[in-house]
N, C-alpha and C positions, 0 to 999 in steps of 0.2 A: 447652743454653743456655750462652751465653758473655757475658762483660762487654764493653762497647764499648772499643775501643782507639784511641788517638790518638798519632801521632808528630809531634812539633814539628819545624819546619824552621828556626826562628829561634834565634840565639844571644843576641841582646840580650834582657835580661829583660822589658822592657816590651813589646817586639814579640812575644816568645814568649807572654806572657800574653794579649795582644790576639788572637793567632792561636787560642789555645786557647778563649778566651771567645767568639770568633766561631763556631767550629765546634761548641762544646758549649753554646751559649747556652741552649737550652730546658732542658737537664739542670741547668745551674747555677742558673737561675732557680727551677726546681722544688725543687732542694735547699735553696736559701735559704728558700723558702716553707715547706718541711717543717720546717726548724729553727725558724722563727718559731712554728709550731704547737707544737713540742716545748717551746720556752722559755715559751710562754704557759701551757701545762698545768703546767709546773714552777714557775710563779709570777712570771716576769719580765714587766715592763711593756715596751711598745714603746720608750718613752724610755730605759729602762735598757739594752735591747739595742743601741740606736743608740749610746749613750754608750760602752758596753763595746766595740763594734766600732771606734769611732774611737780609743779608747785602745789597743786591740790593734794597730791600724795604726801609731799613733805609737810604741809600744814596739818594734814590728817595724822601723820605719824607723831607729830609733836603734841597734838591734842588728845588723840586716842590711838596709841600704838597698836592695840589689838585689832582695831578696825583697818588700819593700814596693812597689817599682816593678812587679814582676811581678803582684802583687795588683791594683794600679791598672790594669795592662794588661788583666787578665782582666775587670775591671769594665767597662772601655771596650768590649771586644769583646762582652760579654754584655748591655750596656745597663743596667748597675746602677751604683750609687754604690760607690766604693772601700770604705766602711765596711761595706757589705752583704757583699761578698766576704770582708772581714776577719772578719765574724761567722762565716762558714762555717769559716774556718781556726781561729777561736778558740772553737769550740763546746765544747771540753773546759773552757776557762776560764770560759765563761758558765755551764755546768752546775755547775761548782764554786762559782761565785759565788752561785748560788741554792740550793746544797746539795741538788741534785737527787737523789732516791732512785733505786734501781735494783738489780736482782739479777744480770742477765746479765753478759756481757763476754767476754773472750778467754782462751784457754789456749795456751801456747807450750812446745814441747819442742825442745831442741837436743842433739845427741850428737856429740862430737868423737872422732876427726878426721873430716873429710869436707867440710863438716859435713853431718849428716843432720838436717834440720829439718822442722817442721810446726807450723802454728798454726790455730786456729779464730778467725774474726773475727765477733763477735756485735754486733748493733746493733738499733736499733728497726725493726720490720718496715715501718713506713710510709715508711722511707727506703731500702728495699731496692734501688730503682732508681738510687741515687746513685753507686755505685761505678763506676770505670773504670780502665783500664790506660793509663799515660802513659809514653811514651819521649821523652827529649830529651837534647841535649848541653848540659851546663852550661858547658863550654869545649871547644875543639876536641879530639876524641879521647876525652873523658870522658863516657860514656853513663850515664844514670840510667834505670832502669825501676822504676816504682812502681805498686802498687795503692793507689788513693786514692779520694776522693770528688770529684764534679764541683765544681770551684772551689777545692779544697784543694790546697796545693802539694806534699804528699807524705804517705805513711803507711808501709806495709810496702814494702820494695823491695831492690834490688841495684844495684851500680854496677860498671863495668868495671875498677875498681881492685881488685876481689876482695873487697868487703865487702857484707854484707847486713844488714838490720835487720828484726826483728819488733817488735810494738807492742801494749802492753796498758795500759789505764787503771788508775790507782791513786787513792786518796782519802786525804787526810791532814788532820789538824786544823789544820795551818798554811795550808791552802788559803784564799784570801781574795778579796775583791771588787775589789781594786785590780789590775785585769787586767794581766798581764805579757805576755811573749813567748809566743805560742802554741806548745804542745809539738809541733804538726805542723810548725812552721817549724824547730824543732830537728832533727826527723827529716830535713827537706829539706836543711839544711846538712850534716848528717852524710853523707847520700848524695852531696852535691856535693863535699865536701872531704876526707872521711876514707878512709883505706885500712887502718887498724888500729883495734882496740878502744880503745887508749889515745887516739888522735886523736879518736875519737867522744866519749869521756868528757870531753876538754878542751873540746870544743864545747858539750856539755851544761852543763858547769860555768860557762860564760861567760854563760849566758842568765838574766836576772832573770825568774823565773816566778811565777805565782800559782796554778797547778794542778799536780797530780801525775800522773806516768805512768811507765812503764818501757819503755825502748827496749833490746832485746836485740840487740847488735851481734855479728856472726859473720864469721869468715874461715875458711879451710880448716883452720886448726890452733889457732884461739883464739876465745873467746867471752866476753861479759860482759853481764850484765843491768844496765843503767844506770838505777838508780832515781832519779827526779827529783822534788823537792818544794821548796816555798819554804823548808823547814827545812834543805835541803842535798841533796847528790847522793852516792850510794854506788854502787859497782860490785860486783856479786855475781859471783864467778868460778865456773867449772864445778867440780863435784866431782872428786876424783882420777881417777874412771873416765871423765871427759869429759862427764858428764851435767849439763845446765843447764836447768831447767824453771821456768816462772813463770806465775802466774795473776794474781789481782787483789788481792794483799795484799803488804805490804813484807816482804822477807826480811832486810834489814839490821837487826840488833838495835836500834840506836839509833833509826832511822827508824820501826821497827815500834811503838815506844812511843807514837807519835802517830797510829797507824792510825785512820782513820775509815771504818767500814763503811757501806755504803749501806742496809743492812737489818739487822734484828736476827737474821736467819738466813742469813748469807752462805754461798754455795756454794763460794767460792773455795778453801777448805781441802779440801773433798771433791774438787774438780776436780784440785787438785795431787796429792792422794793417788792419784787414778786414773792420772795421768801416771806417778807413781813406781812404781805397781804394774804398769805396762806398759812399763817401760824396754826390755825385750828386744825387743818388737815395734817400739818407736820407734827402735831402734838399727839397723834394717835399711836396706839401700841403696834399696829400692823405696819411692818416695814414696806409692804407693797403699796399700801395707801400713801405712805410718806413719799415713796418714790414717784408715784403718780402726781402728787402735789407739786413736784418739781417740773412738771411738763409744761413747757411753753417754748414756742419757736419764734425767731425773728422773721421779718424786720418789724412787724407791727406789735409784737410782744417781746418781753425780755427773753433773749435766746438762752435760757437755762439749759435746754437740750439742743446741742450744737450739731450741725451737719456741714460737711466740708463743701466749699465752692470750688469745683474742679477747674474753674478757669483761672484760679489764683496759683502762684508759686507755692512750693511746699511749706515755706515758713509763714504763709498766710492762710493755710487750710487747717480748720479746726473741727474736731469731732468729739462728741461725748463717747469716750472709749469704754467707760465703766460707770455704774451707779452702785454705791456702796453704803451699807448700813452697819453699825457696830453694836455689839452687846458686850461691853467690857466685863460685866459681872460674870458672864459665862466664858470669857475668853473667845468670843465667837464673832465672825463677820458673815454678812450676807453680801454676795457679790454678783452683779448682773453684768454680762458682757453687752455693752451698748448703752444707749440713752434711755431716759424714762419713757419715751414713746413706745419702747419695745418691751417694757416690763410686764410680766404676768406672775402669778403665784408660782408657776412652774419654771420660770427662767432663772431663779436664784441658785447660785452655788452656796451651800452652807459650809463654812470653813472654820 
């Protein structure tokens, strides 16, 4: 099984968006509908979602007008309103606004030099058909390849300037309802504009945000986990041995004081301990071996590889939808559909 792939031919943002929206129309509409279901279960009303979508689009237009244009183009191609596509891009912000609960999420490991990276991407199982791989030129000669959701401008990815990013959600007490620039658009601008960790951090610091996340930027010889929240931005450097690992809690001491966990029994600490206990395996050159080092299931072990509990409502069902490794030097990703427990050498998509 593989994720659908789309390669854009347009350089103009609005035209590029319209092309994507036209070709991926059904998936984008389905993804928007799936998020409406999720927001409803989380307690948001349709009028709130609409207002938040419009606000996200306005904030995006002020911060990165070309990306707002692309969202408008996607909406045109998919037959949706621009605010509806903005909702897909601002799903982290909307979930933060309703203080949505949740236990799953993602685990990331980076080891320098190389870099040798791998992450699990966990999300709600009813949205498992949303991901896609998207390749485009943001300007002539600068290629971006991203694992993202249908209608979202970016998530995990690499560019041909030699930089890659991993992506994990965070929650902070400073998160609020006055929806700001979507963190997925921060990821997109980093992939479009940055070639170094420092440049990525400058972009992150320039965005007025309302929700928290961590974007781990990596090059062949540098890495930094850029922790983003309304309270501020901090960059976590690798350990002296080149190891940088992150799950779903803040590592910066000042930001950690405002930590807001989604449950009273968060697994994020157990998952980070699992990564730290398996540094040797995660340091190898073989991305299959690195993925298998992420393999552990709950409840007796850290649930790095998540499987949904079908007795729970949709906002409490978590699944490892993808396992991803990056090679920024080559502008390449390896993507496996599903969790580490299903990885073999043959199951990777090379992108």
